[in-house]
C-alpha positions, 0 to 999 in steps of 0.5 A: 177464428181459423187460420186461413180466415182471409183465404178460401177456394184458392182466392184472396178475400178482402178484409177491413179492420175497423174498430178492433173487428175483422170483417169480410169484404164481398169478393163473390162478385169479383170472383169467377172467369171474368178478367179483372184489371185494376190501378191506383192513384193518389193526390198525396198533398192536395190543396183545395179547390182542386179536381184531378182525373185519371182516364184510359182508352178501351182497347176493345169492346166490352161490358163492365160487370162489377166494380170495386173501388176504395177511397181514403182520406187522411189529414196531412196537417191539423187546421187552425180551426175545426174544418170539413173536408170533402172530396167528390169522387166519380167514374164516368165514360167519355164515348169514343174520344179523350175526355176535355176537362172539366169533365162531367159526362154528356147529359142524358137524353133519357131523363128530364132536368133536375128540379131543385125544391127548397122552399125554406131557402136552406143554404144549399151547396151547388158544387157539381149541380148542373141541372141535369143527369149525367149519361154513363156516370157509373160511380159517384161517392162523397168522402166527408169528415169533420176535422177538429183541431187536434185531428183526432178521428179525422180519416174517412174512407168509402168501399163500394163493390157494385155490379153495373153492366155497362157496355164500352166500346173500343175507343171509349174512355174510362174517366175517374175523377177526385174534386176535393173541395175543402180542407186538403190532405191525402186522397187515394183511390184503388179500382178493380173492374171485372169485365167481359 
């Protein structure tokens, strides 16, 4: 393996180490002339259920071209019995005003209602299901992990890099939420935004 496998063409490449294997991250989407802004935040010892958000105002009109979001969950203690850990995480736009919470984004006028078909009456979770599509929700991920009583292999993570081409107006707010819905722990989100 070359000594500079993480560095090339004057830019740094993202890498992840999983099960003893190094994999290169896809930085091509974030490389180039687009400005990049980023931030990170954490719910270091969340109890459940809880929902928290960070949000910020766009100072000018722009187009979000790519998002690169990393989510990580790890336990802070072991459960007395096995338990599921789950957190719903999403990013959306509040058009023209600061969001009020709980915030899920406005209903999209471009789609009809969301229907639910379940002929065998299988128990189905309804957390976050409100019967419509949310307008301007550009990111949605679920972190889920089984936590055995000894805590072995119970951390989980997701990494998403995606082109989105989302127009943002001056005065719009970007909103990033995490909603742990079961066993608590440490939840973290790192965000990079490439825009023009």
